C-alpha positions in Angstrom: -48.8 62.4 36.7 -46.6 64.4 39.1 -46.0 63.6 42.9 -48.1 65.5 44.5 -47.2 68.6 46.0 -48.3 67.5 49.6 -45.5 64.6 49.8 -42.5 65.2 52.1 -40.2 66.8 49.6 -38.5 63.0 50.1 -37.2 63.4 46.0 -35.5 67.0 47.2 -33.2 65.3 50.4 -33.0 62.1 48.6 -31.1 64.3 45.9 -29.1 66.4 47.9 -27.8 63.7 50.1 -27.0 61.6 46.4 -25.1 64.8 44.8 -25.9 64.5 41.6 -23.3 66.4 39.5 -22.7 67.1 35.3 -20.6 66.4 33.6 -20.1 67.8 29.7 -22.5 67.6 27.5 -21.7 66.9 23.4 -24.3 66.9 20.0 -23.1 64.0 18.1 -24.9 63.5 14.1 -24.4 60.1 14.4 -24.3 58.5 10.1 -25.7 54.5 10.1 -24.2 52.2 10.5 -23.0 53.3 14.1 -22.4 51.9 17.5 -21.8 54.4 20.3 -20.6 52.6 23.6 -20.3 54.7 26.9 -18.7 52.2 29.5 -17.1 54.9 31.8 -16.7 53.8 35.5 -19.1 55.8 37.6 -20.8 57.8 34.7 -24.7 58.3 34.4 -25.3 59.2 31.3 -28.2 61.1 29.4 -29.4 61.0 26.1 -31.7 64.0 24.2 -33.2 62.4 20.3 -32.8 65.4 18.8 -33.8 63.7 15.3 -34.1 60.7 13.9 -33.7 57.6 15.7 -31.7 54.7 17.2 -31.5 52.0 19.6 -30.8 52.3 23.2 -28.9 49.0 24.1 -27.9 47.8 27.3 -25.2 45.6 29.1 -27.2 41.2 29.1 -29.0 42.8 24.9 -31.9 44.5 26.6 -32.9 47.2 23.6 -35.4 50.2 24.1 -36.7 51.6 20.2 -35.7 55.4 20.3 -37.1 58.1 18.4 -36.9 62.2 17.7 -38.2 64.2 21.4 -37.0 61.4 23.4 -35.0 61.7 26.2 -33.2 58.8 28.2 -31.6 58.6 31.8 -29.3 56.5 33.0 -29.0 57.0 36.9 -27.3 53.6 38.0 -24.5 53.7 35.5 -25.8 51.0 33.5 -22.9 50.0 30.3 -24.3 50.8 26.9 -25.1 51.8 23.7 -26.6 53.4 20.8 -26.9 52.6 17.6 -28.3 52.2 14.5 -27.7 49.3 11.9 -25.3 47.0 12.4 -21.9 48.4 12.0 -18.8 46.2 12.7 -16.7 48.7 14.6 -18.3 50.4 18.2 -16.4 53.7 19.0 -16.3 54.6 22.9 -18.1 58.0 23.1 -15.9 59.0 26.2 -12.6 58.7 23.4 -14.4 60.8 20.9 -14.9 63.5 22.7 -11.6 63.3 24.0 -10.2 63.2 20.4 -12.8 66.3 19.2 -12.2 69.4 20.1 -15.9 72.1 21.0 -19.1 70.3 21.2 -20.3 69.4 17.8 -18.7 65.2 17.2 -19.4 63.1 14.2 -19.6 59.6 14.2 -21.0 56.6 11.8 -21.4 56.7 8.1 -22.1 59.8 6.2 -25.7 60.4 5.5 -26.9 61.1 9.6 -29.3 58.7 11.2 -29.7 60.6 14.5 -29.0 63.8 16.0 -28.2 63.0 19.8 -27.9 65.4 22.7 -25.1 63.4 25.3 -23.9 64.2 28.7 -23.6 62.1 31.7 -23.9 62.8 35.4 -21.9 61.1 38.6 -24.0 61.0 42.0 -21.5 62.4 44.5 -22.3 59.2 46.8 -22.3 56.0 44.9 -23.5 54.0 47.5 -26.7 56.2 48.8 -29.1 53.7 49.1 -31.8 55.6 47.1 -29.9 54.5 43.8 -30.8 51.2 44.1 -34.3 52.1 44.0 -34.0 53.9 40.3 -34.4 51.5 37.3 -32.0 51.0 35.2 -33.1 53.3 32.0 -35.9 56.2 33.0 -36.7 56.7 29.1 -40.1 59.1 28.6 -41.5 58.8 25.1 -41.6 61.7 22.8 -44.5 62.4 21.1 -44.1 63.7 17.3 -40.8 64.5 17.2 -41.5 66.8 20.3 -40.4 66.2 23.8 -44.1 66.2 26.2 -45.0 69.8 27.1 -43.3 69.5 30.7 -39.8 68.5 29.5 -40.0 70.2 26.5 -38.2 73.5 28.1 -35.9 72.0 29.5 -34.6 70.2 26.4 -34.6 72.5 23.7 -32.4 74.4 26.7 -29.5 72.1 26.2 -29.9 71.2 22.8 -29.9 74.9 21.6 -26.5 75.2 24.0 -25.3 71.9 23.1 -25.1 72.7 19.1 -24.1 76.2 19.1 -21.5 76.3 22.5 -20.2 79.6 23.6 -18.4 81.2 26.8 -19.4 79.3 30.1 -21.9 76.5 28.2 -20.6 73.6 30.2 -21.2 75.4 33.3 -25.2 76.7 32.1 -25.5 72.5 29.8 -24.4 71.1 33.7 -26.9 73.1 35.5 -29.6 72.1 33.0 -29.4 69.0 33.1 -29.8 69.1 37.1 -32.8 70.5 36.6 -34.0 68.0 33.7 -32.5 65.3 36.0 -34.5 66.7 38.7 -37.9 67.0 37.3 -37.5 63.8 35.3 -37.1 61.6 38.8 -40.2 63.4 40.3 -42.5 62.9 37.2 -44.5 59.6 38.6 -44.9 58.5 34.6 -41.1 56.2 33.8 -41.3 54.6 37.6 -44.1 53.5 37.7 -43.3 49.8 36.9 -39.8 49.7 39.5 -40.6 49.3 43.3 -38.1 51.8 44.9 -38.4 54.6 47.2 -39.7 56.9 43.8 -43.0 55.0 43.2 -43.4 54.8 47.1 -43.4 58.7 46.8 -46.9 58.4 44.6 -48.4 56.6 47.7 -49.4 59.0 50.3 -49.0 56.5 53.3 -45.8 55.6 52.5 -44.9 59.1 51.0 -45.8 59.9 55.0 -43.7 57.3 56.1 -40.8 57.8 53.7 -40.7 61.8 54.8 -40.3 60.4 58.0 -37.8 58.1 57.9 -35.6 60.6 55.5 -36.4 63.8 58.1 -35.2 61.9 61.4 -33.7 58.8 60.7 -32.0 58.5 64.2 -35.1 58.2 65.7 -36.1 55.0 67.5 -38.5 53.8 64.8 -40.9 50.1 65.0 -42.8 48.9 62.5 -45.7 50.1 65.0 -44.5 53.4 65.3 -43.5 53.5 61.1 -47.6 51.9 60.4 -48.5 55.2 62.5 -47.0 57.8 60.1 -48.5 56.1 57.5 -52.1 55.8 59.1 -52.2 52.7 58.4 -52.0 49.4 60.5 -48.7 47.4 61.0 -49.9 44.7 58.7 -51.4 46.8 55.7 -48.3 49.0 55.9 -45.6 46.4 56.1 -46.6 44.3 53.1 -47.5 48.3 50.9 -44.3 49.3 51.7 -42.6 45.5 50.5 -44.8 45.6 47.6 -43.9 49.0 46.5 -40.6 50.4 47.5 -39.0 46.4 46.9 -38.2 45.8 50.8 -39.3 45.7 54.1 -39.4 49.2 55.9 -36.9 48.1 58.6 -34.2 47.3 56.2 -35.1 50.5 54.6 -34.3 52.7 58.0 -30.9 50.3 58.5 -29.5 51.1 54.7 -30.3 54.9 54.9 -29.1 54.7 58.7 -25.2 53.2 57.7 -25.9 55.7 54.4 -25.5 58.2 57.5 -23.2 56.7 59.3 -20.8 56.6 55.8 -20.7 59.6 55.7 -20.0 60.6 59.3 -17.3 58.1 59.6 -15.9 59.4 56.5 -16.7 64.0 56.3 -16.5 64.4 60.3 -13.9 61.4 61.5 -16.3 60.9 64.7 -15.9 58.1 67.2 -17.5 54.6 66.0 -19.9 55.2 69.4 -19.9 59.2 68.5 -21.5 57.5 64.8 -23.6 54.8 66.6 -25.5 57.1 68.4 -25.6 60.1 65.6 -28.1 57.8 63.4 -30.7 55.6 65.8 -27.6 53.3 68.0 -28.4 52.6 71.4 -25.3 50.0 71.4 -21.9 51.3 69.5 -21.2 47.4 69.9 -24.8 46.3 67.8 -24.0 48.9 65.7 -20.5 48.1 64.5 -22.2 44.1 64.1 -24.4 45.4 61.8 -21.8 47.8 59.8 -19.8 44.7 59.2 -22.5 43.0 58.0 -23.6 44.5 55.4 -20.7 46.4 54.6 -18.1 44.1 54.6 -15.4 45.0 57.7 -15.8 46.5 60.7 -16.4 50.8 60.9 -13.3 51.6 61.8 -11.1 49.1 59.1 -13.9 51.2 56.3 -12.8 55.1 57.4 -9.2 53.9 56.7 -9.5 52.0 53.2 -9.6 54.3 49.6 -13.3 54.5 49.3 -13.4 56.1 52.4 -11.6 59.0 51.4 
C-alpha cells in the first residue's frame, strides 16, 4: 500500500533535506562459501539479489535470508555482511571494489551461489532527525525470483547497467538508485511495524500535522494547534503521534528546528540570535540553552567544530 496521494509531500521535503546521493554500484558474483563485509562509516547500503540466495547479517547478529528478486536497503548505515555458507575469512566489499577494475567483481568459492548488485549512498545531512525514524533495514521481498511489479523497472535497469557498464554508467546508476530508494520509501509495507515519520504518513491525520510542521517549522506551534491541523483532540493527537511516530510531537518539532538551526549556522553564517528567530524561538537565550542541552555544546562553539564545515 502506497502513501495516499492526498498526503502532504513530507517524503519529498525530507528527501530534499536529507540529500541522499548515490555512490558507485558493482555486480558481484559470489561463490559459496563467502562473506562480504560492508563497514565503511557514512555509507548506506543497497543490495539487489539478481540470482541465487544469501543471508544479510547485521552487527549484533540479526540474520535475514535473501533470495533472487529481493531488494534490501540499509538507510541508517549499519555495518553488515552478506554471506553464504560458513566462510572462515571475510572480504571487505569496499576493498574488493577498490582493487578490481571495472564493475564486475568475483568473491568466494568457485561455484556461484548468488549474483548481487551492491551499491551505496550517502546522506548529505546525516544528522537529520528523520533518519532515526527509519528502520535499520528495508527489505522488499521478491516473488518467484522477481521483484514486485512496482519496483521491477528500477531493479531491472540497475541490474542491466551494473552487469554491462558503458560510458556514463556511474551517473546512470546513481540516478536510477535515487529513484529506487525514493520508491521504496514511498511504499508503506517495509516500514509498517517501525515507528517513525514514514509510518506517520500512512495516517491521514498525522500526515496533515507532519506536513504542516515540515512546511512551517518556525511557526509558534502548540499541541493544540497541531491537534487542530490533524483534526483531532489534543489527547487523541498526542497519543496517536507518539505511538505511530515514536516520540511526542513537540519533541519531533524541537529536533526539526534544531536540524534547520545547524544548517543555518553552517551554511548561512547567521548570528545565533538570527538563527533563533528563523527557526521559531522568541528568545536567543532559550534557543542557545536548548541547543546546548540537545547537541552538547553552545551553537557558536558547534559552528567552529569540524563537523559543521
